[in-house]
N, C-alpha and C positions, 0 to 999 in steps of 0.2 A: 504494500500500500504506500502510495506517495501522498505528499501534502502540498497543496497550492495555497499560498497566502494572497489574499485579494483585498481590495477596498470596495465599498458599496458602489455599484454601477459598473465595475469592470466586467469584462467578458473574456472567456477563454474557450478554446475548442479542445475537447478531449477526443481521442481516437482509439478505436479497437485495433490491436496489433496481435492477430492470432498467429501462434507459432507451434511447431513441433520439432523437437530436438534442435532448437535454436534456428530453424529455417522457417520461412514464410509458409503459412498454412491457410486453409479456407474454413469457412463456417457454413452450417446448414441454416437456411432461413435468415431472418432479419434480427439482429441483436436488439434488445430492449433496454432502456435506460430508466433508472429511478433515482430519486433523491430522498435522503432520510428526513430532510426538512425543506419543503418548498418555500418557507418563509426566509430561509438563509440563502439557498442556492436554487435558482430556477434552471430546469434542464429542458432543452428543445432538441430532440434528435433530428438529424438530417435524413432525407429520404434514403432508404437502404440501411439506416442504423449504424453505419460504420464510424460516424462521428456524431458529436452532440455539442451544442453551444451551452455553456454554463454561465449564468449571470449571477453575480454577487448581489443579493437583495438587502440583507441586514447583517449586523454584527453577530457572529456566532460561528458554529461549525456544523457542517453537513457532510455526509458520505454519499458520493455519487457512485452508483453501482450499475454495471452493464452485465446483462445475462445473455448467453448465446448457447448454441449447440455446435459441438465439434464431434469428438469421440466422447459422447455423453454430454451432460450439462456442464457449462463453463460459467464462471463468474469472476469479475475483477472489479476493484473499486479504487476510488481516489477520494481523499479527504480534502474538502474545501474549507479553509479557515478565513473568515471575513473579519479583519482586524480593526477596521476603522471606516468611517464614512469619508466622503471626499469634500466635506464642508471646510471653508476657509477658517483658519485660526488667527490670521493676521492679514493686514492689507497695507499697501504703500502706493504712492503715486510716482510714476517715472516719466521721463521725457522720451517719446518714441522717435521724434524727428524734429528738426528745426521748423518753425512756422514759415509758410510760403508767403512772399510779398503779395499784397492785394493788387490786382490789376484793374485799371479803370478803362 
């Protein structure tokens, strides 16, 4: 299991990588994706189920699991940890470019 740290609003694509003896392999049917907490991590599978877009929704932790069939039932998961929102904690004013002269 791997862990991805995200902030609210970020998106990441997870992909199924089926293998056998460290070589590429195939699956039977379409993999299915679920999240342990849709409030923390939303999951939208792509057509065919080989990838899914995960969106960080709120601070917390969720496990995204993909289930498939190869030689029997297969399952893999990834932990999504949402550590913060993306709201500003400070602000400043900067100069972006010198003002242009007014033309009459």
